[in-house]
Backbone bond lengths (Angstrom), bond angles and torsions (degrees), N, CA, C in turn:
res aa  C-N    CA-C-N  psi(-1)  N-CA   C-N-CA  omega(-1)  CA-C   N-CA-C  phi
1 M - - - 1.447 - - 1.530 108.03 -
2 K 1.328 115.56 139.87 1.462 120.44 -177.68 1.521 109.49 -75.99
3 S 1.277 113.85 146.47 1.460 117.71 178.67 1.519 110.13 -78.57
4 L 1.287 114.79 160.88 1.459 122.18 -178.71 1.525 111.08 -61.06
5 A 1.303 119.26 -37.77 1.474 123.86 -179.37 1.530 110.10 -65.83
6 K 1.347 116.43 -41.21 1.464 119.81 178.86 1.527 110.57 -65.55
7 L 1.323 116.33 -41.77 1.462 119.82 179.22 1.528 110.95 -64.23
8 K 1.334 117.45 -41.15 1.466 120.72 177.88 1.518 110.67 -63.30
9 A 1.337 116.77 -39.87 1.468 121.00 179.35 1.529 110.23 -64.21
10 E 1.331 117.55 -42.31 1.462 121.70 178.01 1.524 110.74 -63.34
11 I 1.332 115.60 -43.92 1.462 120.59 -179.85 1.531 109.80 -63.09
12 E 1.326 117.26 -43.05 1.467 120.31 179.18 1.525 111.27 -63.80
13 A 1.335 117.59 -40.56 1.463 121.40 178.80 1.523 110.31 -64.37
14 E 1.323 115.71 -45.23 1.459 119.54 179.15 1.531 111.26 -65.79
15 Q 1.340 116.95 -37.56 1.465 120.52 178.59 1.530 110.25 -65.98
16 A 1.317 118.06 -37.91 1.467 121.34 177.29 1.524 110.35 -63.30
17 E 1.338 115.86 -40.64 1.463 120.59 178.02 1.528 110.52 -64.87
18 V 1.328 116.21 -42.89 1.467 121.01 178.47 1.527 110.04 -63.37
19 D 1.327 116.84 -42.24 1.473 120.52 178.78 1.527 111.03 -61.67
20 A 1.335 117.00 -41.94 1.463 120.91 179.13 1.531 110.12 -64.33
21 L 1.313 116.78 -43.55 1.467 120.54 178.49 1.524 110.87 -65.12
22 D 1.321 116.51 -39.84 1.465 121.07 178.71 1.535 110.52 -61.82
23 E 1.327 115.49 -41.88 1.471 120.05 179.01 1.531 110.70 -64.17
24 S 1.333 116.88 -42.23 1.469 119.06 179.73 1.531 110.96 -66.51
25 V 1.330 117.62 -37.03 1.460 121.03 176.41 1.526 110.28 -65.03
26 H 1.324 116.81 -41.07 1.470 121.47 178.59 1.531 110.34 -61.35
27 E 1.327 117.14 -44.89 1.469 121.20 178.47 1.534 110.75 -64.12
28 A 1.329 116.48 -41.53 1.465 120.47 179.86 1.532 110.41 -63.70
29 K 1.323 116.99 -38.31 1.469 120.35 178.18 1.522 110.90 -65.53
30 K 1.354 117.11 -38.73 1.465 119.99 177.78 1.530 110.40 -63.37
31 V 1.331 116.71 -43.86 1.470 120.88 178.64 1.515 110.23 -63.53
32 K 1.325 117.03 -43.16 1.471 120.82 179.84 1.527 110.45 -62.54
33 R 1.316 116.97 -42.96 1.467 121.22 178.62 1.528 110.37 -60.23
34 F 1.333 116.17 -45.00 1.461 120.77 179.38 1.526 110.98 -62.81
35 E 1.323 117.13 -46.17 1.466 121.38 -179.34 1.532 111.31 -66.43
36 D 1.325 116.87 -38.03 1.463 119.58 176.93 1.521 111.16 -62.77
37 E 1.326 116.68 -42.13 1.466 121.23 178.49 1.527 110.38 -63.95
38 R 1.325 116.77 -42.50 1.462 120.71 178.86 1.525 110.68 -64.63
39 T 1.309 116.62 -42.88 1.462 120.70 178.44 1.522 110.86 -62.78
40 R 1.320 117.18 -41.87 1.461 120.81 178.91 1.525 110.58 -62.48
41 R 1.331 116.67 -43.85 1.471 121.19 -179.58 1.539 110.84 -64.88
42 V 1.326 116.23 -43.43 1.472 119.91 179.25 1.524 110.07 -64.31
43 Q 1.312 117.24 -39.97 1.465 120.71 178.46 1.524 110.73 -63.70
44 Q 1.337 117.57 -40.34 1.469 120.47 177.23 1.524 110.93 -63.59
45 E 1.332 116.60 -43.29 1.464 119.91 178.30 1.524 110.65 -62.13
46 Y 1.336 116.38 -43.35 1.458 120.58 179.92 1.528 110.65 -62.31
47 T 1.328 116.62 -42.93 1.464 120.60 179.20 1.521 110.88 -62.56
48 A 1.331 116.51 -43.88 1.468 120.12 179.79 1.516 110.97 -64.72
49 L 1.324 117.13 -44.28 1.469 119.97 -179.88 1.524 111.60 -67.91
50 S 1.311 117.02 -35.24 1.465 120.01 177.06 1.526 110.59 -64.52
51 A 1.338 116.03 -42.47 1.467 119.73 178.47 1.526 110.27 -64.70
52 K 1.317 116.73 -41.17 1.465 120.67 178.27 1.525 110.12 -63.01
53 H 1.324 117.01 -44.73 1.464 121.13 179.09 1.526 110.59 -60.99
54 E 1.317 115.71 -45.53 1.467 120.02 179.97 1.533 110.70 -62.02
55 F 1.332 117.25 -41.52 1.461 121.59 178.49 1.526 110.42 -61.85
56 I 1.325 116.34 -46.50 1.470 119.83 -179.39 1.516 110.31 -63.83
57 E 1.321 117.26 -45.23 1.464 120.54 -179.73 1.529 111.79 -61.26
58 S 1.316 116.64 -37.51 1.467 118.66 -176.87 1.525 112.46 -79.22
59 N 1.347 118.06 -24.98 1.463 120.03 -175.36 1.524 114.99 -106.50
60 Y 1.305 118.75 -12.96 1.459 120.34 -176.83 1.522 109.68 -83.99
61 D 1.301 115.26 132.05 1.462 120.93 178.95 1.526 107.90 -102.09
62 Y 1.310 115.84 105.52 1.461 120.43 -176.70 1.526 112.55 -70.67
63 T 1.310 117.92 -23.74 1.467 120.12 -175.46 1.521 111.92 -70.94
64 T 1.348 118.90 -34.48 1.464 119.25 -177.93 1.519 110.94 -70.36
65 A 1.324 117.17 -37.28 1.462 119.32 -179.75 1.527 110.26 -66.74
66 A 1.302 117.18 -39.27 1.461 119.89 -179.41 1.527 111.33 -71.96
67 S 1.316 117.70 -35.31 1.459 119.04 -177.65 1.527 111.76 -72.67
68 D 1.339 117.31 -24.40 1.464 119.84 178.11 1.519 112.32 -76.39
69 M 1.297 118.18 -16.53 1.451 121.04 -178.45 1.521 109.83 -84.83
70 N 1.326 115.11 147.12 1.458 119.40 176.09 1.512 108.94 -135.81
71 L 1.301 116.79 -178.25 1.452 121.94 -176.17 1.524 111.80 -63.56
72 E 1.317 117.22 -30.56 1.466 121.12 -178.76 1.530 111.12 -63.16
73 V 1.323 117.41 -34.92 1.467 120.77 178.26 1.522 109.87 -60.48
74 F 1.316 116.87 -45.47 1.458 120.71 -178.87 1.521 111.39 -68.78
75 K 1.312 117.26 -36.13 1.471 120.58 176.55 1.527 110.16 -62.90
76 N 1.333 116.71 -40.92 1.463 120.43 177.86 1.531 111.57 -63.85
77 V 1.308 115.89 -39.48 1.466 119.82 178.65 1.527 110.32 -64.30
78 V 1.323 116.72 -44.83 1.462 120.67 179.75 1.524 110.53 -63.53
79 R 1.330 117.14 -42.95 1.470 120.74 179.60 1.528 110.36 -63.58
80 S 1.316 116.55 -43.01 1.453 120.87 178.94 1.524 110.78 -62.01
81 N 1.317 116.85 -43.81 1.467 120.45 178.57 1.523 110.94 -63.32
82 S 1.312 117.38 -39.47 1.461 120.51 178.31 1.522 110.90 -63.58
83 E 1.336 116.98 -41.89 1.461 120.37 178.82 1.528 110.82 -63.73
84 V 1.311 116.29 -41.81 1.464 119.93 178.80 1.522 109.84 -64.53
85 N 1.314 117.48 -44.08 1.462 121.15 179.63 1.527 111.17 -61.47
86 D 1.328 117.74 -41.39 1.466 121.21 178.35 1.524 110.70 -63.87
87 T 1.325 116.44 -42.99 1.463 120.70 179.89 1.525 110.35 -63.06
88 V 1.322 116.88 -45.55 1.464 121.25 -179.59 1.525 110.21 -65.64
89 A 1.325 117.73 -38.37 1.463 120.54 179.40 1.528 110.57 -62.52
90 G 1.338 116.77 -41.91 1.463 120.05 177.07 1.513 111.40 -62.55
91 F 1.305 116.50 -41.67 1.464 121.38 179.26 1.524 110.79 -63.77
92 V 1.329 116.37 -43.70 1.468 120.50 -179.91 1.521 110.23 -63.02
93 T 1.322 117.40 -38.48 1.458 121.25 178.27 1.526 110.52 -62.49
94 K 1.337 116.24 -44.39 1.471 119.86 178.78 1.526 111.07 -64.23
95 V 1.320 117.27 -40.69 1.465 120.68 178.91 1.521 110.51 -63.80
96 D 1.329 117.64 -40.85 1.459 120.74 177.53 1.517 111.39 -62.26
97 T 1.326 116.76 -40.81 1.461 121.11 178.70 1.528 110.17 -62.32
98 V 1.324 116.64 -47.28 1.468 120.31 179.43 1.520 110.32 -63.23
99 K 1.323 117.40 -39.37 1.461 121.62 179.68 1.526 110.72 -62.12
100 K 1.332 117.27 -42.53 1.464 121.26 178.52 1.526 110.54 -63.82
101 E 1.342 116.70 -42.03 1.462 120.05 179.56 1.530 110.32 -63.93
102 V 1.329 117.39 -42.45 1.460 121.03 178.95 1.525 110.30 -62.92
103 N 1.330 116.58 -42.58 1.470 120.30 179.26 1.527 110.75 -62.98
104 K 1.354 117.99 -38.59 1.464 121.59 177.80 1.517 110.24 -63.26
105 I 1.344 116.12 -43.30 1.471 120.22 -179.49 1.522 110.27 -64.94
106 L 1.323 116.32 -43.11 1.467 119.92 179.79 1.526 111.22 -66.73
107 A 1.331 116.77 -35.87 1.466 120.35 -179.61 1.531 110.33 -70.61
108 S 1.300 117.73 -30.71 1.469 120.55 -178.35 1.522 112.15 -76.09
109 R 1.279 119.43 -13.78 1.480 122.44 -178.25 1.486 111.90 -77.52
């Protein structure tokens, strides 16, 4: 027959194991609650955006926007893009020049 001290030691060991498992279950429930809330919020956002998309698709008239456009609009877009490209090209050239100067200074050290 087991002694009372051995039985108490076994009970304490088992209780420690139960406490550890209980703590892990508690943490898992907190994570699940958080993830469920996040999933619910994302689903609400998706539903709202889907309804908005459906509303826009059903009410937007694509033909009026296209008929208001003419060749001049596209020419302006092309000219604007060319100006931006020229500006960026000048900037890139200046950056390359500065980079070469920095490399020369670093190489001379």
